[in-house]
N, C-alpha and C positions, 0 to 999 in steps of 0.2 A: 504494500500500500504506500502511496506517495503522500508524505505529510505536507500540510499547508505550511507556508513560509513562517507563520507565526505560531504553529502548533508546538506546545511544550513536549519535548521528548526527554524523559528522565535519563540521566547518565547512570548506568549501572556500574557500581564499584564493588569490589570484593569484600573489603573489610567493613565491619559494622562500626557505627559511631561509638567512640570510646567513652568511658566514664568521665575522663577529663573534659572531653567535648561537651558532654551533658552539663557538667558543673559550670563550665565557662558560659554556656548558653543561658542557664538559669541566672547566673550572676549578671550577665550582660543585659538580660531582659529587665532586671530589677534596678539598673543604674538610673540615677537622676542627675544628669550633668548640668552644670551652669550653662547659660546661653553662650554660644560661641565655641563650644567644644563638641566633639563627636567621638564615639567609641566603636571600634571594629574588633572582630575576632580574627586574628591572623596567625596561622601556624602555631596554635597552642597557647596563645596569650591574648589578653584584651589590651588593645592599644588605644589610648586617649590622645587626641591631637586637636589643636585649635583650628579654626577655619583659616583659609589661606590668606596670604597677603594680597595687596592690590594687584601686583603683576599676575599672580596666580588667577585671580578672578577675571582680569582683563582677557587673558588667553582663553580660558574655558568659555567665557561668554561670547567672544568672537567666534569660536568654533561652534558653539550651540546655534547662534544665529544663522551661520552659513549652512549648517546641517538641516535646520528647519526649512530652509529654502529648497535644499537638495531633496529632502524627503516629503515635501509638501503634498505630493499627489499619490503617495503610497500608503501602506498599512502600518508604517513604523514611524517613530518619533524619538528625538533625544530627550533625556531626562537628567535631572540633578537632584541631590539631597534625598535620595530614597535608598533604603537598605536593599542590598542584593543578598539573598540567603541561599546557602548551599550546605547541606549536611551539618547543621549546627555551627556553621561559620556565617559571619555577617560582615559585609564590606559596604562602604559608601564610595563608589567611584566618583571621580570628579564629573564624569558624564557617562551615560550609557545609552545604547539604542535598544529599544524593545517595541512590542506591539503598541499601536496607538491607544488601544484599549487595555490598560494594565490589569483590568479585572480578568483578563484571559490567563494571566500568569501569577496568581497569588501564591505566597508561600503558605504552608499549612497552619502557621500561627497568626497569619494576617498582619505581619510586622513589616512587610515589604513585598518584594517580588522574588519569584523563584529564578535562580540563575540559569535554569534550563531554558528559559524563554528570552534570555539576554543575548543579543547577537554581536554586540561590540561594547567594549569598555575603554575609557580614556582616563589616564592619569597625567596631571601636570605636576612635575617634580618640584617639591619645595626644598629650600636650602637646608643644609644640615646633614651630617653623615647618616644618621638613622633614617631620616626622611628619604634620602636618595636611595639607600639600601632597600627600604621597604618597597618602593615603586619599581626599582630595577630588578630586584631579586625575589623578595618574598611574595609580593603580590603577583609577580609574573608566574611563580609556581602555583599560587592559589587559583588564579584565573584559568590556568591550564588544567588543573585538577577538576575544575568545574566545567571544563570542555566549552568555555566561551570562545567562539570562533575567531574573534579579532581582539587584540589588545594593542592600543596605541599609547605610546609614552612620548609626551612632549617635554623635553629635558633641556633647560637653560644651562645645565652644569656638565653637559657632555661636550667637551671641547668648547667651541663658541656657541653651542646650542645645536641640538639634533632632534629629529623625529624618528621614532622606531615603530614600525608596524609589524606586529607579530601575528602569524596565522598558522593554521594546521596544528591545533593543540593535540597533545598526547597526554591524556589524563593519567595513565598508568606511570609515565615517566615524569610527570609534572613539568612538561616543557612544551615549547612551541617549536615545530620543526622547520618553519620558514620565517624569515625576517627580511625586512627592508630597512636600512638605516640611511638617512640623508641628513646632511648638515643644513642648518637654517640658510635660506636663500635658494634652496633647490626644492622643487615640488615633489611630493610623494602622493601617490594615488592609492586609495583603498581598493584592493583587488577583488573582493568578494562581498556578498551580503547585500543588505538593503542600501548601504552607502557606497556600493560599487561605483567607481568612477569619480568619487568625491576627492578633491585635491586639497591637501594641506600644504600651504606655502606661506609666503610673506604676509598675506592678508591676515593670517592668524598669528604668526610668530614674531612679527616686527616689534621692535622696541617702542 
């Protein structure tokens, strides 16, 4: 049977959710953070971080506005500030693409959306060693484990700035098998999915 483009197809994985995952999940659900902070469950820990700086917000909002135009006549849309849930993990990507009707992909606890329905995630890297490592390494593994088809990293701190487009996730190895990396000033094109043909270039990354 051929699935619709927006149909949620659960990713089957071999290992059950661990006791630690369950404890972290219940703790995360009970957290009451001050305004301006967010909490995510990433690779066995709860990470609390502040909202992004001005440059961070400028980049992601430029990208969102451009994607809204690109996706205007389709069944998908860009979103921000919503939990993406996968096997007792919770992430808040800077931007993601999912069905226009998010009620199609609820998570079982109604706290966000199921990662199985998310077709692209974007992270804008924030300054600081831990922030850089989170987006380049740990979230890269987590999004691959969730079988999210495309992960885009916009990174001011990779040489003079670079955009990395990762595709072909292998959830068993927690990696993406294909990548395009271009320096700022060179356009990169999303190769697959509802944003196929969308170009990330100077209109997004310019200072």
